[in-house]
C-alpha positions as CSV (number, residue, x, y, z in Angstrom):
1,X,-36.0,-88.7,10.0
2,X,-36.4,-91.4,7.3
3,X,-34.2,-89.5,4.9
4,X,-31.5,-89.3,7.6
5,X,-31.7,-93.1,8.2
6,X,-31.2,-93.9,4.5
7,X,-28.1,-91.9,4.3
8,X,-25.2,-93.6,6.1
9,X,-22.9,-91.6,8.4
10,X,-19.9,-92.7,6.4
11,X,-20.3,-93.5,2.7
12,X,-17.0,-95.0,1.6
13,X,-18.1,-95.3,-2.1
14,X,-18.7,-91.6,-2.4
15,X,-16.4,-90.5,0.4
16,X,-13.1,-91.9,-1.3
17,X,-14.1,-90.1,-4.4
18,X,-14.7,-86.8,-2.7
19,X,-11.5,-87.1,-0.7
20,X,-9.7,-87.7,-4.0
21,X,-11.3,-84.8,-5.7
22,X,-10.4,-82.5,-2.6
23,X,-6.8,-83.6,-2.6
24,X,-6.5,-83.1,-6.3
25,X,-7.8,-79.6,-6.0
26,X,-5.4,-78.8,-2.9
27,X,-2.5,-80.1,-5.0
28,X,-3.6,-77.9,-8.0
29,X,-3.8,-74.9,-5.8
30,X,-0.4,-75.4,-4.1
31,X,1.2,-75.9,-7.5
32,X,-0.4,-72.6,-8.7
33,X,0.8,-70.7,-5.6
34,X,4.3,-72.0,-6.0
35,X,4.3,-71.1,-9.7
36,X,3.1,-67.6,-8.9
37,X,5.8,-67.2,-6.2
38,X,8.4,-68.4,-8.6
39,X,7.3,-66.1,-11.4
40,X,7.2,-63.2,-9.0
41,X,10.9,-63.8,-7.7
42,X,12.2,-63.7,-11.4
43,X,11.0,-60.1,-11.9
């Protein structure tokens, strides 16, 4: 239980970074899907 008490429920220092990385990955995936859809329509 000591390890659980040392880790806060919400860590803003690491949480904001993780949210930013996740948002960046989602944006990259959406752009990739749109690019594949557009390239598919041209053919």
